[in-house]
Steps between C-alpha positions, in 0.01 A plus 500: 500500500785739573631458144156579361474820702843613385409431138173682547678796661758503221226477244313786664815713507572420133141575407517828689828597331355400161194711567716799599711455186189476280351813658827688457520398131136595449563840662807565285318392183194710586714802579676463165166477319372816669821685414478376140137617473584845636793534260278404204251770601781755532639401159155544343467846658844603378423374147184710495699801620761441228228484234350828625843666496567372146168643382579837661848490346349441154266796551790723601704389198209590269476838671874560454471413132209744467690781671810439291315500168570800273125558458446539874804726542374721215149510646627613842735754340214654304223483764685574822808691388351689206781401265460501121692348214714726279278677248183467709323795655352483848165671546392577853134574557432756766188623674354824365560799720196650671451860402 
């Protein structure tokens, strides 16, 4: 009977250690899965942010092209600065004076 009790105690200790090991592995695996899930969410957010920045960058590049075009420069020179090409005459309309 004494041998049986020792085997039973050893078996209980081994089962307990096995259970502890299994729980520890489960915890580590679960923790890794949670970390992986969070990182995937963060990656998705960053990809969306990158796409938004790329779209804004494309808009700004189109704007730069517009502002650098000779047509736009001429338009601003005429409308805002009152410049004329050689040989052109600038007419300025004024309000009639009250008598």
